[in-house]
PyMOL CGO cylinders between C-alpha atoms (Angstrom):
from pymol import cmd
from pymol.cgo import CYLINDER

trace = [
    CYLINDER, 2.28, 93.85, 128.14, 5.64, 93.61, 125.60, 0.3, 1, 1, 1, 1, 1, 1,
    CYLINDER, 5.64, 93.61, 125.60, 7.44, 93.76, 128.71, 0.3, 1, 1, 1, 1, 1, 1,
    CYLINDER, 7.44, 93.76, 128.71, 5.68, 91.04, 130.05, 0.3, 1, 1, 1, 1, 1, 1,
    CYLINDER, 5.68, 91.04, 130.05, 5.78, 89.07, 126.77, 0.3, 1, 1, 1, 1, 1, 1,
    CYLINDER, 5.78, 89.07, 126.77, 9.67, 89.23, 126.32, 0.3, 1, 1, 1, 1, 1, 1,
    CYLINDER, 9.67, 89.23, 126.32, 9.98, 87.79, 129.93, 0.3, 1, 1, 1, 1, 1, 1,
    CYLINDER, 9.98, 87.79, 129.93, 7.58, 85.14, 129.70, 0.3, 1, 1, 1, 1, 1, 1,
    CYLINDER, 7.58, 85.14, 129.70, 8.53, 83.91, 126.23, 0.3, 1, 1, 1, 1, 1, 1,
    CYLINDER, 8.53, 83.91, 126.23, 12.11, 84.41, 125.76, 0.3, 1, 1, 1, 1, 1, 1,
    CYLINDER, 12.11, 84.41, 125.76, 11.09, 85.66, 121.79, 0.3, 1, 1, 1, 1, 1, 1,
    CYLINDER, 11.09, 85.66, 121.79, 13.52, 88.04, 120.07, 0.3, 1, 1, 1, 1, 1, 1,
    CYLINDER, 13.52, 88.04, 120.07, 11.92, 91.47, 119.91, 0.3, 1, 1, 1, 1, 1, 1,
    CYLINDER, 11.92, 91.47, 119.91, 11.77, 90.65, 116.17, 0.3, 1, 1, 1, 1, 1, 1,
    CYLINDER, 11.77, 90.65, 116.17, 9.38, 87.91, 116.93, 0.3, 1, 1, 1, 1, 1, 1,
    CYLINDER, 9.38, 87.91, 116.93, 7.20, 89.67, 119.45, 0.3, 1, 1, 1, 1, 1, 1,
    CYLINDER, 7.20, 89.67, 119.45, 6.47, 92.59, 117.20, 0.3, 1, 1, 1, 1, 1, 1,
    CYLINDER, 6.47, 92.59, 117.20, 5.15, 90.09, 114.48, 0.3, 1, 1, 1, 1, 1, 1,
    CYLINDER, 5.15, 90.09, 114.48, 2.42, 88.73, 116.82, 0.3, 1, 1, 1, 1, 1, 1,
    CYLINDER, 2.42, 88.73, 116.82, -1.29, 89.18, 116.02, 0.3, 1, 1, 1, 1, 1, 1,
    CYLINDER, -1.29, 89.18, 116.02, -4.03, 88.80, 118.50, 0.3, 1, 1, 1, 1, 1, 1,
    CYLINDER, -4.03, 88.80, 118.50, -4.91, 85.35, 117.38, 0.3, 1, 1, 1, 1, 1, 1,
    CYLINDER, -4.91, 85.35, 117.38, -1.77, 84.49, 118.49, 0.3, 1, 1, 1, 1, 1, 1,
    CYLINDER, -1.77, 84.49, 118.49, -2.11, 85.49, 122.14, 0.3, 1, 1, 1, 1, 1, 1,
    CYLINDER, -2.11, 85.49, 122.14, -5.56, 83.19, 122.18, 0.3, 1, 1, 1, 1, 1, 1,
    CYLINDER, -5.56, 83.19, 122.18, -3.62, 80.16, 121.93, 0.3, 1, 1, 1, 1, 1, 1,
    CYLINDER, -3.62, 80.16, 121.93, -1.64, 78.46, 125.00, 0.3, 1, 1, 1, 1, 1, 1,
    CYLINDER, -1.64, 78.46, 125.00, 1.24, 78.49, 122.48, 0.3, 1, 1, 1, 1, 1, 1,
    CYLINDER, 1.24, 78.49, 122.48, 3.34, 80.76, 120.02, 0.3, 1, 1, 1, 1, 1, 1,
    CYLINDER, 3.34, 80.76, 120.02, 3.73, 78.89, 116.45, 0.3, 1, 1, 1, 1, 1, 1,
    CYLINDER, 3.73, 78.89, 116.45, 6.20, 80.90, 114.59, 0.3, 1, 1, 1, 1, 1, 1,
    CYLINDER, 6.20, 80.90, 114.59, 8.89, 81.06, 112.28, 0.3, 1, 1, 1, 1, 1, 1,
    CYLINDER, 8.89, 81.06, 112.28, 11.96, 83.20, 113.70, 0.3, 1, 1, 1, 1, 1, 1,
    CYLINDER, 11.96, 83.20, 113.70, 12.68, 86.22, 111.49, 0.3, 1, 1, 1, 1, 1, 1,
    CYLINDER, 12.68, 86.22, 111.49, 16.68, 85.83, 112.34, 0.3, 1, 1, 1, 1, 1, 1,
    CYLINDER, 16.68, 85.83, 112.34, 16.96, 81.83, 111.60, 0.3, 1, 1, 1, 1, 1, 1,
    CYLINDER, 16.96, 81.83, 111.60, 14.08, 81.04, 109.63, 0.3, 1, 1, 1, 1, 1, 1,
    CYLINDER, 14.08, 81.04, 109.63, 13.27, 78.17, 111.94, 0.3, 1, 1, 1, 1, 1, 1,
    CYLINDER, 13.27, 78.17, 111.94, 9.94, 77.22, 113.04, 0.3, 1, 1, 1, 1, 1, 1,
    CYLINDER, 9.94, 77.22, 113.04, 9.22, 76.83, 116.73, 0.3, 1, 1, 1, 1, 1, 1,
    CYLINDER, 9.22, 76.83, 116.73, 6.28, 76.31, 118.81, 0.3, 1, 1, 1, 1, 1, 1,
    CYLINDER, 6.28, 76.31, 118.81, 6.91, 77.80, 122.51, 0.3, 1, 1, 1, 1, 1, 1,
    CYLINDER, 6.91, 77.80, 122.51, 4.32, 77.32, 125.16, 0.3, 1, 1, 1, 1, 1, 1,
    CYLINDER, 4.32, 77.32, 125.16, 2.93, 80.44, 127.09, 0.3, 1, 1, 1, 1, 1, 1,
    CYLINDER, 2.93, 80.44, 127.09, 3.47, 80.46, 130.73, 0.3, 1, 1, 1, 1, 1, 1,
    CYLINDER, 3.47, 80.46, 130.73, 0.19, 80.83, 132.95, 0.3, 1, 1, 1, 1, 1, 1,
    CYLINDER, 0.19, 80.83, 132.95, 1.06, 83.93, 133.42, 0.3, 1, 1, 1, 1, 1, 1,
    CYLINDER, 1.06, 83.93, 133.42, 1.49, 85.28, 130.21, 0.3, 1, 1, 1, 1, 1, 1,
    CYLINDER, 1.49, 85.28, 130.21, -1.68, 83.40, 129.20, 0.3, 1, 1, 1, 1, 1, 1,
    CYLINDER, -1.68, 83.40, 129.20, -3.94, 85.42, 131.89, 0.3, 1, 1, 1, 1, 1, 1,
    CYLINDER, -3.94, 85.42, 131.89, -2.10, 88.58, 130.74, 0.3, 1, 1, 1, 1, 1, 1,
    CYLINDER, -2.10, 88.58, 130.74, -2.65, 88.20, 127.16, 0.3, 1, 1, 1, 1, 1, 1,
    CYLINDER, -2.65, 88.20, 127.16, -6.63, 87.18, 127.83, 0.3, 1, 1, 1, 1, 1, 1,
    CYLINDER, -6.63, 87.18, 127.83, -7.31, 90.64, 129.03, 0.3, 1, 1, 1, 1, 1, 1,
    CYLINDER, -7.31, 90.64, 129.03, -5.08, 92.16, 126.70, 0.3, 1, 1, 1, 1, 1, 1,
    CYLINDER, -5.08, 92.16, 126.70, -6.74, 90.98, 123.94, 0.3, 1, 1, 1, 1, 1, 1,
    CYLINDER, -6.74, 90.98, 123.94, -10.29, 91.41, 125.03, 0.3, 1, 1, 1, 1, 1, 1,
    CYLINDER, -10.29, 91.41, 125.03, -12.13, 93.58, 122.56, 0.3, 1, 1, 1, 1, 1, 1,
    CYLINDER, -12.13, 93.58, 122.56, -9.42, 93.36, 119.48, 0.3, 1, 1, 1, 1, 1, 1,
    CYLINDER, -9.42, 93.36, 119.48, -9.85, 91.65, 116.23, 0.3, 1, 1, 1, 1, 1, 1,
    CYLINDER, -9.85, 91.65, 116.23, -7.69, 88.49, 115.51, 0.3, 1, 1, 1, 1, 1, 1,
    CYLINDER, -7.69, 88.49, 115.51, -5.77, 90.13, 112.64, 0.3, 1, 1, 1, 1, 1, 1,
    CYLINDER, -5.77, 90.13, 112.64, -4.58, 92.94, 114.61, 0.3, 1, 1, 1, 1, 1, 1,
    CYLINDER, -4.58, 92.94, 114.61, -0.94, 93.12, 115.41, 0.3, 1, 1, 1, 1, 1, 1,
    CYLINDER, -0.94, 93.12, 115.41, -0.64, 92.67, 119.52, 0.3, 1, 1, 1, 1, 1, 1,
    CYLINDER, -0.64, 92.67, 119.52, 1.74, 96.07, 119.44, 0.3, 1, 1, 1, 1, 1, 1,
    CYLINDER, 1.74, 96.07, 119.44, 0.34, 98.29, 117.24, 0.3, 1, 1, 1, 1, 1, 1,
    CYLINDER, 0.34, 98.29, 117.24, 1.25, 101.42, 115.79, 0.3, 1, 1, 1, 1, 1, 1,
    CYLINDER, 1.25, 101.42, 115.79, -0.74, 104.68, 115.63, 0.3, 1, 1, 1, 1, 1, 1,
    CYLINDER, -0.74, 104.68, 115.63, 0.39, 104.88, 112.57, 0.3, 1, 1, 1, 1, 1, 1,
    CYLINDER, 0.39, 104.88, 112.57, -0.66, 103.28, 109.29, 0.3, 1, 1, 1, 1, 1, 1,
    CYLINDER, -0.66, 103.28, 109.29, -4.05, 100.96, 109.29, 0.3, 1, 1, 1, 1, 1, 1,
    CYLINDER, -4.05, 100.96, 109.29, -2.67, 97.79, 111.02, 0.3, 1, 1, 1, 1, 1, 1,
    CYLINDER, -2.67, 97.79, 111.02, 1.48, 97.99, 111.40, 0.3, 1, 1, 1, 1, 1, 1,
    CYLINDER, 1.48, 97.99, 111.40, 3.42, 96.70, 114.44, 0.3, 1, 1, 1, 1, 1, 1,
    CYLINDER, 3.42, 96.70, 114.44, 5.27, 99.29, 116.39, 0.3, 1, 1, 1, 1, 1, 1,
    CYLINDER, 5.27, 99.29, 116.39, 8.82, 99.59, 115.17, 0.3, 1, 1, 1, 1, 1, 1,
    CYLINDER, 8.82, 99.59, 115.17, 11.53, 98.17, 116.60, 0.3, 1, 1, 1, 1, 1, 1,
    CYLINDER, 11.53, 98.17, 116.60, 13.31, 101.50, 118.51, 0.3, 1, 1, 1, 1, 1, 1,
    CYLINDER, 13.31, 101.50, 118.51, 9.61, 102.23, 119.76, 0.3, 1, 1, 1, 1, 1, 1,
    CYLINDER, 9.61, 102.23, 119.76, 9.80, 98.96, 121.37, 0.3, 1, 1, 1, 1, 1, 1,
    CYLINDER, 9.80, 98.96, 121.37, 12.96, 100.00, 122.78, 0.3, 1, 1, 1, 1, 1, 1,
    CYLINDER, 12.96, 100.00, 122.78, 11.93, 103.07, 124.16, 0.3, 1, 1, 1, 1, 1, 1,
    CYLINDER, 11.93, 103.07, 124.16, 8.55, 101.56, 125.55, 0.3, 1, 1, 1, 1, 1, 1,
    CYLINDER, 8.55, 101.56, 125.55, 10.83, 98.95, 127.59, 0.3, 1, 1, 1, 1, 1, 1,
    CYLINDER, 10.83, 98.95, 127.59, 13.24, 101.03, 128.69, 0.3, 1, 1, 1, 1, 1, 1,
    CYLINDER, 13.24, 101.03, 128.69, 10.41, 103.40, 130.20, 0.3, 1, 1, 1, 1, 1, 1,
    CYLINDER, 10.41, 103.40, 130.20, 9.12, 100.25, 131.97, 0.3, 1, 1, 1, 1, 1, 1,
    CYLINDER, 9.12, 100.25, 131.97, 12.62, 99.19, 133.69, 0.3, 1, 1, 1, 1, 1, 1,
    CYLINDER, 12.62, 99.19, 133.69, 12.79, 102.95, 134.72, 0.3, 1, 1, 1, 1, 1, 1,
    CYLINDER, 12.79, 102.95, 134.72, 9.19, 102.75, 136.02, 0.3, 1, 1, 1, 1, 1, 1,
    CYLINDER, 9.19, 102.75, 136.02, 10.33, 99.55, 137.99, 0.3, 1, 1, 1, 1, 1, 1,
    CYLINDER, 10.33, 99.55, 137.99, 13.81, 100.97, 139.16, 0.3, 1, 1, 1, 1, 1, 1,
    CYLINDER, 13.81, 100.97, 139.16, 15.85, 98.34, 136.59, 0.3, 1, 1, 1, 1, 1, 1,
    CYLINDER, 15.85, 98.34, 136.59, 19.15, 99.73, 134.77, 0.3, 1, 1, 1, 1, 1, 1,
    CYLINDER, 19.15, 99.73, 134.77, 20.38, 98.78, 131.47, 0.3, 1, 1, 1, 1, 1, 1,
    CYLINDER, 20.38, 98.78, 131.47, 17.44, 96.89, 129.89, 0.3, 1, 1, 1, 1, 1, 1,
    CYLINDER, 17.44, 96.89, 129.89, 16.90, 96.63, 126.19, 0.3, 1, 1, 1, 1, 1, 1,
    CYLINDER, 16.90, 96.63, 126.19, 14.91, 94.52, 123.95, 0.3, 1, 1, 1, 1, 1, 1,
    CYLINDER, 14.91, 94.52, 123.95, 17.63, 91.68, 123.93, 0.3, 1, 1, 1, 1, 1, 1,
    CYLINDER, 17.63, 91.68, 123.93, 17.85, 91.39, 128.07, 0.3, 1, 1, 1, 1, 1, 1,
    CYLINDER, 17.85, 91.39, 128.07, 14.60, 90.23, 128.05, 0.3, 1, 1, 1, 1, 1, 1,
    CYLINDER, 14.60, 90.23, 128.05, 15.47, 87.33, 125.97, 0.3, 1, 1, 1, 1, 1, 1,
    CYLINDER, 15.47, 87.33, 125.97, 18.06, 86.08, 128.19, 0.3, 1, 1, 1, 1, 1, 1,
    CYLINDER, 18.06, 86.08, 128.19, 17.87, 87.23, 131.76, 0.3, 1, 1, 1, 1, 1, 1,
    CYLINDER, 17.87, 87.23, 131.76, 16.47, 84.87, 133.95, 0.3, 1, 1, 1, 1, 1, 1,
    CYLINDER, 16.47, 84.87, 133.95, 16.54, 87.37, 136.91, 0.3, 1, 1, 1, 1, 1, 1,
    CYLINDER, 16.54, 87.37, 136.91, 13.94, 89.42, 135.13, 0.3, 1, 1, 1, 1, 1, 1,
    CYLINDER, 13.94, 89.42, 135.13, 11.71, 86.31, 134.84, 0.3, 1, 1, 1, 1, 1, 1,
    CYLINDER, 11.71, 86.31, 134.84, 11.62, 86.28, 138.65, 0.3, 1, 1, 1, 1, 1, 1,
    CYLINDER, 11.62, 86.28, 138.65, 10.45, 89.54, 139.34, 0.3, 1, 1, 1, 1, 1, 1,
    CYLINDER, 10.45, 89.54, 139.34, 7.23, 89.09, 137.58, 0.3, 1, 1, 1, 1, 1, 1,
    CYLINDER, 7.23, 89.09, 137.58, 6.57, 85.04, 138.38, 0.3, 1, 1, 1, 1, 1, 1,
    CYLINDER, 6.57, 85.04, 138.38, 3.07, 84.19, 138.67, 0.3, 1, 1, 1, 1, 1, 1,
]
cmd.load_cgo(trace, "trace")
């Protein structure tokens, strides 16, 4: 889901990790970017909306989308996100995938097009 979110949103990993379940229940993201401090509204792709619908089922609105096993309600770390993305990329046979790759690479978006 982390991979799908990155490909479909173009968000930086630092912004993805701050998303909560309530953010996934709308057809758009409203956020203040961590890096630039700019307010942004980003429309979700239909594919991302479908995936989130199933992913958030049974989860509380206040929970982080990508919750760590440590602590009560903390997001996963950037390093854990990197490990997850590397494993997903390896699984589908892609090389040189990192957290920033998801934001910039249009070829990856084509792979999971609705």
